[in-house]
C-alpha positions as a Markdown table, in Angstrom:
| # | Residue | x | y | z |
|---|---|---|---|---|
| 1 | Unk | 0.0 | 0.0 | 0.0 |
| 2 | Unk | 1.7 | 3.3 | -1.1 |
| 3 | Unk | 1.8 | 6.4 | 1.1 |
| 4 | Unk | 2.4 | 10.0 | 0.2 |
| 5 | Unk | 3.6 | 12.5 | 2.8 |
| 6 | Unk | 2.0 | 15.9 | 2.7 |
| 7 | Unk | 4.2 | 18.4 | 4.4 |
| 8 | Unk | 3.7 | 22.2 | 4.6 |
| 9 | Unk | 6.5 | 24.6 | 5.2 |
| 10 | Unk | 6.9 | 28.3 | 6.2 |
| 11 | Unk | 10.3 | 29.6 | 7.5 |
| 12 | Unk | 11.1 | 26.3 | 9.0 |
| 13 | Unk | 14.9 | 26.2 | 8.4 |
| 14 | Unk | 15.7 | 25.9 | 12.1 |
| 15 | Unk | 14.5 | 22.3 | 12.5 |
| 16 | Unk | 13.6 | 21.1 | 9.0 |
| 17 | Unk | 16.8 | 19.1 | 8.3 |
| 18 | Unk | 16.1 | 16.8 | 11.2 |
| 19 | Unk | 12.6 | 16.2 | 10.1 |
| 20 | Unk | 13.6 | 15.4 | 6.6 |
| 21 | Unk | 16.3 | 13.0 | 7.7 |
| 22 | Unk | 13.7 | 11.2 | 9.9 |
| 23 | Unk | 11.5 | 10.8 | 6.8 |
| 24 | Unk | 14.4 | 9.3 | 4.8 |
| 25 | Unk | 15.1 | 6.9 | 7.7 |
| 26 | Unk | 11.6 | 5.3 | 7.7 |
| 27 | Unk | 11.4 | 1.5 | 7.7 |
| 28 | Unk | 8.7 | 1.8 | 5.2 |
| 29 | Unk | 9.6 | 4.5 | 2.7 |
| 30 | Unk | 6.9 | 6.7 | 1.3 |
| 31 | Unk | 6.2 | 6.8 | -2.4 |
| 32 | Unk | 6.7 | 10.6 | -2.4 |
| 33 | Unk | 7.1 | 13.7 | -0.3 |
| 34 | Unk | 4.8 | 16.5 | -1.5 |
| 35 | Unk | 5.7 | 19.9 | 0.0 |
| 36 | Unk | 3.6 | 23.1 | -0.1 |
| 37 | Unk | 5.7 | 26.1 | 0.8 |
| 38 | Unk | 3.7 | 29.1 | 2.0 |
| 39 | Unk | 6.2 | 31.9 | 1.1 |
| 40 | Unk | 9.3 | 31.1 | 3.1 |
| 41 | Unk | 11.9 | 33.8 | 3.2 |
| 42 | Unk | 14.6 | 31.9 | 5.1 |
| 43 | Unk | 16.6 | 28.9 | 3.9 |
| 44 | Unk | 13.7 | 26.5 | 3.9 |
| 45 | Unk | 13.6 | 26.0 | 0.2 |
| 46 | Unk | 17.3 | 25.6 | -0.1 |
| 47 | Unk | 17.3 | 22.8 | 2.5 |
| 48 | Unk | 14.4 | 21.0 | 0.7 |
| 49 | Unk | 16.1 | 21.2 | -2.7 |
| 50 | Unk | 19.4 | 19.9 | -1.2 |
| 51 | Unk | 17.5 | 17.0 | 0.4 |
| 52 | Unk | 15.6 | 16.2 | -2.8 |
| 53 | Unk | 18.9 | 15.5 | -4.6 |
| 54 | Unk | 19.6 | 12.4 | -2.4 |
| 55 | Unk | 16.2 | 11.5 | -1.0 |
| 56 | Unk | 15.2 | 7.8 | -1.4 |
| 57 | Unk | 11.8 | 8.8 | -2.7 |
| 58 | Unk | 10.4 | 11.5 | -5.0 |
| 59 | Unk | 10.2 | 15.0 | -3.6 |
| 60 | Unk | 7.8 | 17.5 | -5.2 |
| 61 | Unk | 7.9 | 21.1 | -4.1 |
| 62 | Unk | 5.1 | 23.6 | -4.8 |
| 63 | Unk | 5.6 | 27.3 | -4.0 |
| 64 | Unk | 2.3 | 29.0 | -3.2 |
| 65 | Unk | 1.8 | 32.2 | -5.2 |
| 66 | Unk | 0.1 | 33.8 | -2.2 |
| 67 | Unk | 0.0 | 32.9 | 1.4 |
| 68 | Unk | -2.7 | 30.2 | 2.1 |
| 69 | Unk | -2.4 | 29.7 | 5.9 |
| 70 | Unk | -1.8 | 26.3 | 7.4 |
| 71 | Unk | -5.4 | 25.0 | 6.9 |
| 72 | Unk | -5.7 | 25.6 | 3.1 |
| 73 | Unk | -2.0 | 24.9 | 2.5 |
| 74 | Unk | -2.4 | 21.4 | 4.0 |
| 75 | Unk | -5.6 | 20.8 | 2.0 |
| 76 | Unk | -3.9 | 21.9 | -1.2 |
| 77 | Unk | -0.8 | 19.8 | -0.6 |
| 78 | Unk | -2.8 | 16.7 | 0.2 |
| 79 | Unk | -4.7 | 17.1 | -3.0 |
| 80 | Unk | -1.4 | 17.0 | -5.0 |
| 81 | Unk | -0.6 | 13.6 | -3.5 |
| 82 | Unk | -1.0 | 10.5 | -5.7 |
| 83 | Unk | -1.0 | 7.6 | -3.2 |
| 84 | Unk | -3.7 | 5.5 | -1.6 |
| 85 | Unk | -2.8 | 6.9 | 1.8 |
| 86 | Unk | -1.7 | 10.4 | 2.8 |
| 87 | Unk | 0.2 | 11.3 | 5.9 |
| 88 | Unk | 0.2 | 14.9 | 7.2 |
| 89 | Unk | 3.6 | 16.1 | 8.3 |
| 90 | Unk | 4.8 | 19.2 | 10.1 |
| 91 | Unk | 8.1 | 20.8 | 9.3 |
| 92 | Unk | 9.7 | 20.7 | 12.8 |
| 93 | Unk | 8.9 | 17.3 | 14.3 |
| 94 | Unk | 10.8 | 14.0 | 14.3 |
| 95 | Unk | 9.3 | 10.7 | 13.0 |
| 96 | Unk | 10.5 | 7.5 | 14.6 |
| 97 | Unk | 11.7 | 4.9 | 12.0 |
| 98 | Unk | 8.7 | 2.6 | 12.4 |
| 99 | Unk | 6.0 | 5.3 | 12.0 |
| 100 | Unk | 4.8 | 4.6 | 8.4 |
| 101 | Unk | 5.2 | 0.8 | 8.8 |
| 102 | Unk | 3.0 | 0.7 | 11.9 |
| 103 | Unk | 0.5 | 3.1 | 10.4 |
| 104 | Unk | 0.2 | 1.2 | 7.1 |
| 105 | Unk | -0.8 | -1.9 | 9.0 |
| 106 | Unk | -4.0 | -0.2 | 10.2 |
| 107 | Unk | -5.3 | 0.1 | 6.7 |
| 108 | Unk | -5.3 | -3.6 | 6.1 |
| 109 | Unk | -8.8 | -3.3 | 7.5 |
| 110 | Unk | -10.8 | -1.8 | 4.5 |
| 111 | Unk | -13.1 | 0.0 | 6.9 |
| 112 | Unk | -10.4 | 2.1 | 8.4 |
| 113 | Unk | -10.4 | 5.6 | 6.8 |
| 114 | Unk | -8.0 | 7.3 | 9.2 |
| 115 | Unk | -5.3 | 6.2 | 11.6 |
| 116 | Unk | -3.4 | 8.2 | 14.2 |
| 117 | Unk | -0.8 | 7.5 | 16.8 |
| 118 | Unk | 0.6 | 8.8 | 20.1 |
| 119 | Unk | 3.5 | 11.2 | 20.2 |
| 120 | Unk | 6.0 | 12.5 | 22.7 |
| 121 | Unk | 6.1 | 16.2 | 23.4 |
| 122 | Unk | 9.6 | 17.6 | 23.3 |
| 123 | Unk | 11.1 | 21.0 | 23.6 |
| 124 | Unk | 13.2 | 22.8 | 21.0 |
| 125 | Unk | 16.3 | 20.6 | 21.9 |
| 126 | Unk | 14.2 | 17.4 | 21.9 |
| 127 | Unk | 14.2 | 17.1 | 25.7 |
| 128 | Unk | 11.0 | 15.1 | 26.7 |
| 129 | Unk | 8.1 | 17.0 | 28.2 |
| 130 | Unk | 5.2 | 14.5 | 28.3 |
| 131 | Unk | 3.2 | 12.0 | 26.2 |
| 132 | Unk | 0.7 | 13.7 | 23.9 |
| 133 | Unk | -2.1 | 11.3 | 24.8 |
| 134 | Unk | -1.8 | 10.0 | 28.3 |
| 135 | Unk | -4.9 | 7.8 | 28.2 |
| 136 | Unk | -5.3 | 5.2 | 25.4 |
| 137 | Unk | -8.1 | 5.6 | 22.8 |
| 138 | Unk | -9.8 | 2.5 | 21.5 |
| 139 | Unk | -7.6 | 0.6 | 19.0 |
| 140 | Unk | -10.4 | 0.7 | 16.4 |
| 141 | Unk | -13.6 | 2.8 | 16.6 |
| 142 | Unk | -16.2 | 1.9 | 14.0 |
| 143 | Unk | -18.1 | 4.7 | 12.3 |
| 144 | Unk | -20.1 | 7.1 | 14.5 |
| 145 | Unk | -19.0 | 5.4 | 17.7 |
| 146 | Unk | -16.8 | 8.3 | 19.0 |
| 147 | Unk | -17.9 | 11.4 | 20.8 |
| 148 | Unk | -18.8 | 13.9 | 18.1 |
| 149 | Unk | -16.3 | 16.5 | 19.4 |
| 150 | Unk | -13.2 | 14.3 | 19.5 |
| 151 | Unk | -10.5 | 14.7 | 17.0 |
| 152 | Unk | -6.8 | 13.9 | 16.5 |
| 153 | Unk | -4.0 | 16.3 | 15.6 |
| 154 | Unk | -2.8 | 16.4 | 12.0 |
| 155 | Unk | 0.9 | 15.6 | 12.6 |
| 156 | Unk | -0.3 | 12.1 | 13.8 |
| 157 | Unk | -2.8 | 11.5 | 11.0 |
| 158 | Unk | -2.8 | 9.3 | 7.9 |
| 159 | Unk | -6.0 | 8.9 | 5.9 |
| 160 | Unk | -7.3 | 7.3 | 2.7 |
| 161 | Unk | -7.2 | 9.4 | -0.4 |
| 162 | Unk | -10.8 | 8.4 | -1.0 |
| 163 | Unk | -11.7 | 11.2 | 1.4 |
| 164 | Unk | -10.1 | 13.9 | -0.8 |
| 165 | Unk | -13.2 | 14.5 | -3.0 |
| 166 | Unk | -14.8 | 16.1 | 0.1 |
| 167 | Unk | -12.2 | 18.9 | 0.3 |
| 168 | Unk | -14.2 | 21.3 | -1.9 |
| 169 | Unk | -16.8 | 21.4 | 1.0 |
| 170 | Unk | -14.2 | 22.4 | 3.5 |
| 171 | Unk | -15.5 | 26.0 | 3.4 |
| 172 | Unk | -18.7 | 24.8 | 5.1 |
| 173 | Unk | -16.9 | 23.6 | 8.2 |
| 174 | Unk | -16.9 | 25.4 | 11.6 |
| 175 | Unk | -14.5 | 24.9 | 14.5 |
| 176 | Unk | -16.7 | 24.1 | 17.4 |
| 177 | Unk | -14.1 | 25.4 | 19.9 |
| 178 | Unk | -13.6 | 28.7 | 18.0 |
| 179 | Unk | -16.9 | 30.1 | 16.8 |
| 180 | Unk | -16.6 | 31.9 | 13.5 |
| 181 | Unk | -13.5 | 30.1 | 12.3 |
| 182 | Unk | -13.2 | 27.2 | 9.8 |
| 183 | Unk | -12.2 | 23.9 | 11.2 |
| 184 | Unk | -8.6 | 22.8 | 11.1 |
| 185 | Unk | -7.6 | 20.4 | 8.3 |
| 186 | Unk | -7.1 | 17.7 | 10.9 |
| 187 | Unk | -10.5 | 18.2 | 12.5 |
| 188 | Unk | -12.0 | 18.1 | 9.0 |
| 189 | Unk | -10.5 | 14.7 | 8.0 |
| 190 | Unk | -11.1 | 13.2 | 11.4 |
| 191 | Unk | -14.8 | 14.3 | 11.2 |
| 192 | Unk | -15.1 | 12.7 | 7.8 |
| 193 | Unk | -13.4 | 9.5 | 8.8 |
| 194 | Unk | -15.3 | 9.0 | 12.0 |
| 195 | Unk | -18.6 | 9.7 | 10.2 |
| 196 | Unk | -18.0 | 7.5 | 7.2 |
| 197 | Unk | -15.8 | 4.7 | 8.4 |
| 198 | Unk | -13.5 | 3.4 | 11.2 |
| 199 | Unk | -10.7 | 5.2 | 13.0 |
| 200 | Unk | -7.6 | 3.4 | 14.1 |
| 201 | Unk | -5.3 | 4.4 | 17.0 |
| 202 | Unk | -1.8 | 3.3 | 17.9 |
| 203 | Unk | -0.9 | 4.2 | 21.5 |
| 204 | Unk | 2.8 | 3.7 | 21.0 |
| 205 | Unk | 4.9 | 6.8 | 20.4 |
| 206 | Unk | 5.7 | 7.2 | 16.7 |
| 207 | Unk | 6.7 | 10.9 | 16.5 |
| 208 | Unk | 8.3 | 13.6 | 18.6 |
| 209 | Unk | 6.2 | 16.7 | 18.7 |
| 210 | Unk | 8.5 | 19.7 | 19.0 |
| 211 | Unk | 7.2 | 22.7 | 20.9 |
| 212 | Unk | 9.2 | 25.9 | 20.4 |
| 213 | Unk | 8.8 | 29.7 | 20.0 |
| 214 | Unk | 7.8 | 29.4 | 16.3 |
| 215 | Unk | 5.2 | 26.6 | 16.7 |
| 216 | Unk | 1.8 | 27.3 | 15.2 |
| 217 | Unk | 0.2 | 25.5 | 18.1 |
| 218 | Unk | 2.0 | 24.8 | 21.4 |
| 219 | Unk | 1.4 | 22.1 | 23.9 |
| 220 | Unk | 2.6 | 21.8 | 27.4 |
| 221 | Unk | 2.4 | 19.1 | 30.1 |
| 222 | Unk | -1.2 | 17.9 | 30.3 |
| 223 | Unk | -2.8 | 17.6 | 33.7 |
| 224 | Unk | -6.2 | 16.3 | 34.9 |
| 225 | Unk | -8.6 | 19.0 | 36.2 |
| 226 | Unk | -8.6 | 19.4 | 40.0 |
| 227 | Unk | -11.5 | 19.2 | 42.4 |
| 228 | Unk | -12.2 | 23.0 | 42.2 |
| 229 | Unk | -11.9 | 23.0 | 38.4 |
| 230 | Unk | -14.5 | 20.2 | 38.1 |
| 231 | Unk | -17.0 | 22.1 | 40.3 |
| 232 | Unk | -16.4 | 25.3 | 38.4 |
| 233 | Unk | -17.2 | 23.4 | 35.2 |
| 234 | Unk | -20.5 | 22.2 | 36.7 |
| 235 | Unk | -21.6 | 25.8 | 37.6 |
| 236 | Unk | -20.9 | 27.3 | 34.2 |
| 237 | Unk | -23.5 | 29.1 | 32.1 |
| 238 | Unk | -23.4 | 27.0 | 29.0 |
| 239 | Unk | -26.3 | 28.4 | 27.0 |
| 240 | Unk | -24.1 | 30.0 | 24.3 |
| 241 | Unk | -21.9 | 27.0 | 24.1 |
| 242 | Unk | -24.8 | 24.7 | 23.5 |
| 243 | Unk | -26.2 | 27.0 | 20.9 |
| 244 | Unk | -22.8 | 26.9 | 19.2 |
| 245 | Unk | -22.7 | 23.1 | 19.3 |
| 246 | Unk | -26.2 | 23.0 | 17.8 |
| 247 | Unk | -25.1 | 25.3 | 15.0 |
| 248 | Unk | -21.9 | 23.3 | 14.3 |
| 249 | Unk | -23.8 | 20.0 | 14.4 |
| 250 | Unk | -26.4 | 21.4 | 11.9 |
| 251 | Unk | -23.6 | 22.6 | 9.6 |
| 252 | Unk | -22.0 | 19.1 | 9.8 |
| 253 | Unk | -25.3 | 17.6 | 8.9 |
| 254 | Unk | -25.6 | 19.9 | 5.9 |
| 255 | Unk | -22.0 | 19.1 | 4.8 |
| 256 | Unk | -22.7 | 15.4 | 5.0 |
| 257 | Unk | -25.9 | 15.8 | 3.0 |
| 258 | Unk | -23.9 | 17.5 | 0.3 |
| 259 | Unk | -21.4 | 14.6 | 0.4 |
| 260 | Unk | -24.2 | 12.1 | -0.1 |
| 261 | Unk | -24.8 | 13.6 | -3.5 |
| 262 | Unk | -21.2 | 14.0 | -4.5 |
| 263 | Unk | -20.6 | 11.8 | -7.5 |
| 264 | Unk | -16.8 | 11.9 | -7.1 |
| 265 | Unk | -17.3 | 10.0 | -3.8 |
| 266 | Unk | -17.8 | 6.2 | -3.9 |
| 267 | Unk | -21.4 | 5.0 | -3.7 |
| 268 | Unk | -20.7 | 3.3 | -0.3 |
| 269 | Unk | -19.4 | 6.5 | 1.2 |
| 270 | Unk | -22.3 | 8.5 | -0.2 |
| 271 | Unk | -24.7 | 6.2 | 1.5 |
| 272 | Unk | -22.9 | 6.4 | 4.8 |
| 273 | Unk | -22.8 | 10.2 | 4.4 |
| 274 | Unk | -26.6 | 10.3 | 4.2 |
| 275 | Unk | -26.9 | 8.2 | 7.4 |
| 276 | Unk | -24.3 | 10.3 | 9.2 |
| 277 | Unk | -26.2 | 13.5 | 8.2 |
| 278 | Unk | -29.3 | 12.2 | 10.0 |
| 279 | Unk | -27.2 | 11.5 | 13.2 |
| 280 | Unk | -25.7 | 15.0 | 13.2 |
| 281 | Unk | -29.1 | 16.6 | 12.5 |
| 282 | Unk | -30.6 | 14.9 | 15.5 |
| 283 | Unk | -27.6 | 16.0 | 17.6 |
| 284 | Unk | -28.2 | 19.6 | 16.6 |
| 285 | Unk | -31.8 | 19.2 | 17.9 |
| 286 | Unk | -30.6 | 17.8 | 21.2 |
| 287 | Unk | -28.2 | 20.7 | 21.7 |
| 288 | Unk | -30.9 | 23.2 | 20.8 |
| 289 | Unk | -32.9 | 21.8 | 23.7 |
| 290 | Unk | -30.0 | 21.9 | 26.1 |
| 291 | Unk | -29.5 | 25.6 | 25.2 |
| 292 | Unk | -33.2 | 26.2 | 26.1 |
| 293 | Unk | -32.6 | 24.4 | 29.4 |
| 294 | Unk | -30.1 | 27.2 | 30.2 |
| 295 | Unk | -32.0 | 30.2 | 28.9 |
| 296 | Unk | -35.7 | 29.7 | 28.3 |
| 297 | Unk | -38.7 | 30.4 | 30.6 |
| 298 | Unk | -39.5 | 27.8 | 33.3 |
| 299 | Unk | -42.1 | 26.3 | 31.0 |
| 300 | Unk | -39.7 | 26.3 | 28.1 |
| 301 | Unk | -37.0 | 24.7 | 30.2 |
| 302 | Unk | -39.4 | 22.0 | 31.5 |
| 303 | Unk | -40.6 | 21.2 | 28.0 |
| 304 | Unk | -37.0 | 21.0 | 26.7 |
| 305 | Unk | -36.0 | 18.6 | 29.6 |
| 306 | Unk | -39.0 | 16.4 | 28.9 |
| 307 | Unk | -38.1 | 16.2 | 25.2 |
| 308 | Unk | -34.5 | 15.3 | 25.9 |
| 309 | Unk | -35.5 | 12.7 | 28.4 |
| 310 | Unk | -38.2 | 11.3 | 26.1 |
| 311 | Unk | -35.7 | 10.9 | 23.3 |
| 312 | Unk | -33.3 | 9.0 | 25.5 |
| 313 | Unk | -30.6 | 11.7 | 25.5 |
| 314 | Unk | -29.5 | 10.7 | 28.9 |
| 315 | Unk | -29.7 | 6.9 | 28.5 |
| 316 | Unk | -27.5 | 4.3 | 27.0 |
| 317 | Unk | -29.5 | 3.3 | 24.0 |
| 318 | Unk | -29.8 | 6.6 | 22.0 |
| 319 | Unk | -27.3 | 7.3 | 19.3 |
| 320 | Unk | -25.4 | 10.1 | 21.0 |
| 321 | Unk | -26.0 | 10.3 | 24.8 |
| 322 | Unk | -25.1 | 12.9 | 27.4 |
| 323 | Unk | -25.3 | 10.3 | 30.2 |
| 324 | Unk | -27.1 | 10.1 | 33.6 |
| 325 | Unk | -24.8 | 12.7 | 35.3 |
| 326 | Unk | -25.7 | 15.2 | 32.6 |
| 327 | Unk | -29.4 | 14.6 | 33.3 |
| 328 | Unk | -28.9 | 15.5 | 37.0 |
| 329 | Unk | -27.0 | 18.6 | 36.0 |
| 330 | Unk | -29.6 | 19.7 | 33.5 |
| 331 | Unk | -32.4 | 19.1 | 35.9 |
| 332 | Unk | -30.8 | 21.0 | 38.8 |
| 333 | Unk | -28.7 | 23.7 | 37.1 |
| 334 | Unk | -30.9 | 24.0 | 34.0 |
| 335 | Unk | -34.6 | 23.5 | 34.6 |
| 336 | Unk | -34.6 | 24.5 | 38.3 |
| 337 | Unk | -31.7 | 27.0 | 38.7 |
| 338 | Unk | -31.0 | 28.4 | 35.2 |
| 339 | Unk | -31.7 | 32.1 | 36.1 |
| 340 | Unk | -29.3 | 32.0 | 39.0 |
| 341 | Unk | -26.6 | 30.2 | 37.0 |
| 342 | Unk | -27.0 | 32.7 | 34.1 |
| 343 | Unk | -26.6 | 35.6 | 36.5 |
| 344 | Unk | -23.8 | 34.3 | 38.8 |
| 345 | Unk | -22.2 | 31.4 | 36.9 |
| 346 | Unk | -18.7 | 31.7 | 35.4 |
| 347 | Unk | -18.1 | 32.1 | 31.7 |
| 348 | Unk | -18.3 | 28.7 | 29.9 |
| 349 | Unk | -15.3 | 26.8 | 28.7 |
| 350 | Unk | -15.3 | 25.2 | 25.3 |
| 351 | Unk | -16.0 | 21.5 | 24.7 |
| 352 | Unk | -18.5 | 19.0 | 26.0 |
| 353 | Unk | -16.9 | 15.9 | 27.5 |
| 354 | Unk | -20.3 | 14.7 | 28.6 |
| 355 | Unk | -21.4 | 14.0 | 25.0 |
| 356 | Unk | -20.5 | 10.5 | 24.1 |
| 357 | Unk | -21.7 | 7.6 | 22.0 |
| 358 | Unk | -24.0 | 4.9 | 23.3 |
| 359 | Unk | -24.2 | 1.6 | 21.5 |
| 360 | Unk | -23.4 | 1.3 | 17.8 |
| 361 | Unk | -26.9 | 2.0 | 16.5 |
| 362 | Unk | -26.0 | 2.2 | 12.8 |
| 363 | Unk | -23.9 | -0.9 | 12.9 |
| 364 | Unk | -26.6 | -2.9 | 14.5 |
| 365 | Unk | -29.1 | -1.9 | 11.9 |
| 366 | Unk | -31.4 | 0.1 | 14.2 |
| 367 | Unk | -32.7 | 3.5 | 13.2 |
| 368 | Unk | -31.1 | 6.7 | 14.4 |
| 369 | Unk | -33.1 | 8.1 | 17.3 |
């Protein structure tokens, strides 16, 4: 199974040589390295051109006429790749030699559309900081069995090229954690893969994620929230957050509906897109009701709670479920105490760890609730 590496660069001369050398040292060599440079003014292009002369695989360099930004640059670069599998690659990390070999094995399962792996966070001098993922994910997650808001970071991702026909719809995406912004390229492909097929995870460390002053996104040592943090989360006013989740879920449903009609997508993926569109549409409805639990009149809050309960939103058999603890929270802090929480509660954080999948409804053949 052939693999293309899609790397984007921008003034990455400080650490680029080490990364390129780690790609050349892979146990399973890629078919090609496709690079999209976003207007570097340092020695980035010179380093790449020197590497290309002796690289054990083809190196294709594209210089963007205008700055695209990291999202669009990664999408454009991925679309220039010609292999069955595409691995995203940052300019300043280090790949361990077994990276591509281990990742390729995940795709022996034809249902797997995306695979990702654990990484070690290191500083600019490669001193270890912490693991990227401290807690293992499931090894394989069938379609629509993950929480809707989970995603993996691009530098760990490899995906099937069969997802590329969806990229013209990228403009319809929204980043649920940053209202008003488009989703990241990594969130986009994870969303597609988790909605249309299986996602594979390798908990072993296969890359070193370098954090330094020039990183687009940094990462520090990850800690579990403390007792006070957990209670502060419970007392947040989340009306606007739930409204945002409802909007994003509705947008995802619309995007998947478009995908279900996209002739460049395989018939099997089009059918799955239609099913996933229904699931995301129903999720939007659930979050609309959760928003009403935080902001409507008492009668409106009571009606919203009864609708959520009646649809099994707090149980274990509905498609996406918030769980029993969320029911207690919605009843106490929503239906009964919403005006006080709205007046005195702290500003809400992003994310909703309560929303998770129940049983695999689509896989069992039961209708989406």
